[in-house]
C-alpha positions in Angstrom: -20.6 43.4 31.0 -22.2 40.0 30.9 -25.3 41.5 29.2 -23.1 43.1 26.5 -21.4 39.7 25.9 -24.7 37.9 25.7 -26.0 40.6 23.3 -22.9 40.3 21.1 -23.2 36.5 21.1 -26.8 36.6 20.0 -26.0 39.1 17.3 -23.1 36.9 16.1 -25.5 33.9 16.0 -28.0 35.9 14.0 -25.4 37.1 11.6 -24.1 33.5 11.1 -27.7 32.4 10.4 -28.2 35.1 7.8 -24.9 34.3 6.1 -25.7 30.6 5.9 -29.2 31.4 4.5 -27.7 33.6 1.9 -25.2 30.9 0.9 -28.0 28.3 0.6 -30.1 30.6 -1.6 -27.1 31.3 -3.8 -25.5 27.8 -4.0 -28.3 25.4 -3.0 -28.3 23.4 0.2 -24.5 22.8 0.2 -22.0 25.4 -0.9 -20.2 24.5 -4.1 -16.6 23.6 -3.6 -14.3 26.4 -4.5 -12.3 26.0 -7.7 -8.6 25.9 -7.2 -5.8 26.5 -9.7 -3.6 24.1 -7.8 -3.3 20.4 -8.7 -3.1 17.5 -6.3 0.6 17.9 -5.9 0.2 21.5 -5.0 1.5 23.0 -8.3 -0.3 25.9 -10.0 -1.8 25.1 -13.4 0.9 26.9 -15.4 3.8 25.4 -13.5 2.2 21.9 -13.9 1.8 22.4 -17.6 5.4 23.7 -18.0 6.7 20.8 -16.0 4.8 18.2 -18.1 5.9 19.9 -21.4 9.5 20.0 -20.3 9.4 16.3 -19.4 8.0 15.5 -22.8 10.6 17.6 -24.7 13.4 16.2 -22.6 12.3 12.6 -23.3 12.3 13.3 -27.0 15.7 15.0 -26.9 17.3 12.3 -24.9 16.0 9.6 -27.2 17.3 11.5 -30.3 20.6 12.1 -28.6 21.0 8.4 -27.8 20.1 7.6 -31.4 22.6 10.1 -32.8 25.3 8.8 -30.5 24.7 5.2 -31.6 24.6 6.2 -35.3 27.9 8.0 -34.8 29.4 5.0 -33.1 28.2 2.4 -35.6 28.2 4.6 -38.7 24.5 4.0 -39.5 23.3 7.5 -40.2 19.5 7.7 -39.8 18.7 4.3 -38.4 19.2 4.8 -34.6 18.2 8.4 -34.7 14.8 7.5 -36.1 14.3 4.5 -33.8 15.3 6.3 -30.6 13.4 9.5 -31.6 10.2 7.3 -31.7 11.1 5.7 -28.4 11.6 9.2 -26.9 8.2 10.3 -28.2 6.6 7.2 -26.7 8.3 7.8 -23.4 7.3 11.5 -23.4 3.7 10.6 -24.1 3.8 8.0 -21.3 5.2 10.6 -18.9 2.4 13.1 -19.8 -0.3 10.4 -19.3 1.2 9.4 -16.0 1.5 13.0 -14.8 -2.0 14.0 -15.7 -4.0 10.9 -14.7 -5.8 11.0 -11.3 -3.8 9.6 -8.4 -5.1 6.4 -6.8 -5.1 5.6 -3.1 -3.5 2.4 -1.6 -5.0 -0.9 -2.7 -6.6 -1.7 0.6 -8.9 1.3 0.6 -8.3 4.9 1.6 
């Protein structure tokens, strides 16, 4: 039994060596990191894109709704709708930039 175990261990070591040599010949000295479809927060690419798009659209709609409400309240038809629509677009763009920019670590280092 111990001879079989030693033989299996040597075969396993030989197999690991040939796998590592094959990886090195294929990817260079270090294996290339595998690509992932997940973002830093763990979302898949599609769900992340849908989340960012919905945040943008909701910011624009909320801005336009606030403008419409203020126009209705004060009787100034397009003034507040236009102003708050632009504010909503700016807030939506800011949300997209914030969500897609790389995350930073704490200020003192890692």
